[in-house]
N, C-alpha and C positions, 0 to 999 in steps of 0.2 A: 354402922350402916342401918338406915331405917328399913322397916319391913315393907314389902309391897302391899298396896291397898287391897288387892284381890289375889287369891291363890290362883295358879295357872289353870286349874281345872274349872274354876268359876269364870275366868275370862273367856274360855273356849266354849262354855255351856251356852245353849240357845237362850235367848231372852224369853221366848215363849215356846212352850213345849206341849204337844198334845200326844197322848199315848193311849192306843187301843180304845178310842172313844166310840161309844154306842149311844144313839138316840133313836127311840122308837115312838110312834104315835099310834093311837087306836085306828084300825082300818075301818073302811066302810063296807057294808054288805053290798055285794054286786047285784045289779038288776038281773032278773031272770034266774038267779041261782037259788036253789031250794034251801041250802044250808044257811043257818043264821049266824054261823061262826064268822067272826071278822078277823082276818089275818092282820097282824100288826104291820105297819109301814116302817121298815128299817131304813130311816132316812139317812142316818150316819151309822155305818156298820163296821166299825173297827178301823178308825183312822189314826195314823201316826203322821205328825207334821211338826216341823221346827221352823221358827222364825228367829233369825240372828239379829244382833245389835246393828242398827243401821241398814238392814237388808230389806229389799222389796221382793215379796213372793207373790206370784199370781196363782190363784186357785181357779182352774179352768174346767169347763165341762158343759154338757147340755143342760137345758132347763129341767129341773126335777131330779138332778143327780145328787142333791144334798148339800150343795155349796153354801146356800144361805143358812140352812139349819146348822151347819158346822160353824159358820160365822157367829150366829146367835148363841150357840153353846159357848163359844170362846168368850163372848161378852157376858155370859152369865144370865142371859135372857131365857135360855132353855136348860133344864136340868138333865144331864146325861143319865142314862140307865147304869152305865158303868164306864170305867176308864178314868183317865187323869188329865187335868189341865194344870200346868205349872207356869208361874210367872216369876222370873228371877230365881228359879230353883225351889219355889214354894208353891204348894198346891192352893188352888182357889178355896177360900173359906166362905162361910155363910155370909159374913159381912163383906159385901162387895164394894162398899163405898170407896175405900182407898184404891182398890184395883181399878175401878171404872174411871177414877181420875187419871190414872196412868194409861189406860187402854180405852180409847174413844172410837165410836163408830160413826161413819159417814154413810148415809143411806142413798139408795138408788134414786128415789124421787124427792128432790128438795122441796117441791110444793107440798107434799104430804108431810115432810119432816118439820116444816115451819108452821107455827100457829098463825093463821091469817089475821088474827086480831092483835098480834103482837108486833111492835116495831122491830126493826133490825137490832136496835140497842137492847131491847128486852130479850130477844131471841139469843143473842150472844151472851148476855149477862146471866141467863138462866142457870147455866152450869156453875158459874161463879157463886151464885146465891145458894144453890143446892149444896155445894161442897164447902160453903162458908170460907171462901178464899180471902185471905187478908190482902189489903192494899187498896189503892184508889180504883174503884170500879170503872169510872169513866176512862181512866188511863189504860186499864187492862183491856176494856172492850175495844177502844180505838187501836191499840197495839195489835190485837187479834185480827181486826178487820184489815189493817194495813198489811200484816203478814199474809193474809189470804188474797191480797191483790186488789182490795177495794180502797182506792186512794183518790183524793184525801178522804179519810174515814168519816169526817163530820158531814160529808154530803149524803151519807147513807143512814145515819143514826136514826132519824125519825121517819124513814120510809117503811112501808108495809110490803109484804111479799108480792102482792099483785102489781106493785109499782116497779118491780125489778124484772130483768130478763132471766131466762133459765140459767145461764152461766153465773149471773150475779147471785141468784138464790143458792146455787151450789156453793159459791164462795162464802156466803153467810153461814151455811151449814158447817163448812170447814173451819170458819172463824170461831164458831161455837165450840168446836173441838179444840182448836188451838189455844183458846182462852185459858184452858186448864193445864197447858204445858205438858201434853201427853208424851209418853215414850213410844207408844204403839198406836197406829190408826188402822182400824179394820174398815175397809171401803168396799161396800157391796154395790157392784156395777155403778160406780160413781159418775160415769159419763155416758151411759147407754141412752139417756133421754135428751142428750144435748146435740146441737148441730156439730158438724165435723170440725169447723174452725174453733169452736168453743171447747170441744173435746181436747184438742191439742193444748190449749191454754191451761186447762185443769190438770192435764198430765204433767205439763212442765212445772206447774205449781207443786204437785206432789213430789216430783224429782228434786225441786229446790228445797222443800222441807226436809227431805232425806239428807241432802248435801249440807245445808246450813245448820239444821237442828239435830241431825242424826236420828230422825224419827224412823222407826221400823214400820213398814206398811204391808199388810196382807190385803191384796186387792182381789175381790171376787169378780170373775168375768167369764163370759162365754166366747169372748173374742180373742183368739190367739194372736192376731195382729197387734192388739193392745198389749198383750203380754210381751211380745217381742220388743216393743218400744219403751217399756218401763221396767220390766222385772229382771232381777238377778237370777232367780230360779222360778221354774214352773212346776206346779203339782197338778196333774190331770186327774179328775175325779169321775168315776162312773158307778152308778147304782150304790152310792153310799160309801165308796171306798176309793182311796187314791191308787191308781193303777200305773202311774209313771211319774217320776219326779227327778229333777236334775237341773243343772245350769241351763238357762234359757236357750243359749245357742245350741247346746247338745240336743235338747229335747225337740226343738223346732226344726233344726237342720238335719238331725239324724234320729227321728222318732223310732222307738223300739216296740211300742205297743200298737197293735193294729187299730185300736180305738183312737189313739193320738194321730196316727196317719190318716184316719178317716176324717177327723176334725180338721186337719190341715187341708184336706181336699176342698173344703168350702172357703178357704182363705184365698182370694184371687191371686195374690202375689207370693204365695207360699213357695219357698225354694227347697222343697224336699228333694233329696238326692234321686229318688226314683220318680221324677215328675211324670214320666211317660207311663207309669204303672200305678197311677193313683187309685186307691180303692174307693168303692162307694159304700156308704153306710146305709144298710137296708134294715128291714124288720121293724117291729113295734118299738115305740119309745119306752124308756125305762119305767118299770112299775115296782116301787119299793115294797109292795105287798107280795110280789111274786119274783123274788130273786132266785134265779136258776141255781140248781146244784152244780157243783164243780166250778169251772171258770164262769163267772157271771156274765161275761161278754160273749160266750160261745154261740148263743143263738143268732148273733148278728155279725160274727167275726168273718171278715173277708178271707183271712188266712185258712180258715176251715172250709169256706165255700169254694175257694179256687184251688184247694189241694196243697197249699204250701205247708200246712201243718202236717199233713200226711207224708209229704216228701221228706220232712225232717224227722218223722217217726214220733211225733208228739200228739197226734190227733186223739189217741186214746187217753192220754193224760188230760187233754183239754176237756174231755167229756166225763172225767172221773175225779179230778183233783182241783181244789180251789187254790190257785197259786198266790203266794205272798210276795211282797216286794223283795227283789233280790238284785244285787249289782249286775249290771250288764256292761258298764264301763266305769271310769273314775267318777265318783260322785253322781252316778246316773243309775237309777233303779227302775225296774219294771216288774209288774206282776203278770208275767206272760211266760208260758212254757216254751213257746217258739223263740222268744227273745233270749231266754236262758240257754236254749240249745245252741243258738247261733253264737252267743257270747262264749260258751264253753268250747265251741269248735275253733274259735280264733284265739283262745287263751293259750299262752305258752305254758307247757307242763313245768 
């Protein structure tokens, strides 16, 4: 009997794994403050995240919560202060060329991602040339354009970005990634600048790539409605850390962290169970140079404001201890003292 190609533990291991990742930037001196000390901005502050083979994970949160910095660190564009990023069980090394051929990024603004002086052909062929991919370049470029939905591809080869629509430009960017036959695509707000009808087309394209080529996708978004339509799992990020993660249906229909509930409040068709008690997200927007002690969400937490945390007897913990991610249901984790208390109350001894 022949041996299996992979050991069971390797098969079950995440394709991409992030563990205790920290990324800080030098802070700015605040106006009107006498001190010249500059507090560092803790953009990514201890993130754990997995992406499985053929899985789509949505990384959601407000602007400034660290989503894009995390995505750039995963791509190797930003050097973390500490922590680990592993691909296929191996840590990222200094030579990122082979890794970046397998893990490609799709940017938010296709106009900025494309060189206005390059034709579509040259834009898609650029990665092939950088990585010195063997094969017929013309054939590889046309195949990538066709896979990205630009058919027939020869109609687009000699066009420039200004001659294309926004959706077509985004497809060219995706084709540039597909030309290298990646295993993972990191998509940073890939449809936020597109019209609603075009958004749906690009999302269907990403789903088709997962289905047909088993490409894993990490999609960065502030739109939980988008996460509902495309993602297998959702990871909600706040002030540099993931505060809730789980299957999309569980997180969006039964959110356990007050921050997730507040984000769902701005989704017009959100179907949260407590639709009549939807919390409002108040307070100042996140500042990564001033992360509060204890629970980083407590200054804005509706559960503290309306007394729900006090009723559960966890208000003291909210103001004293920084909660880590802990199970609140099957495959569903939240970094919240109140969610933990409620989960413990329903747990069978």
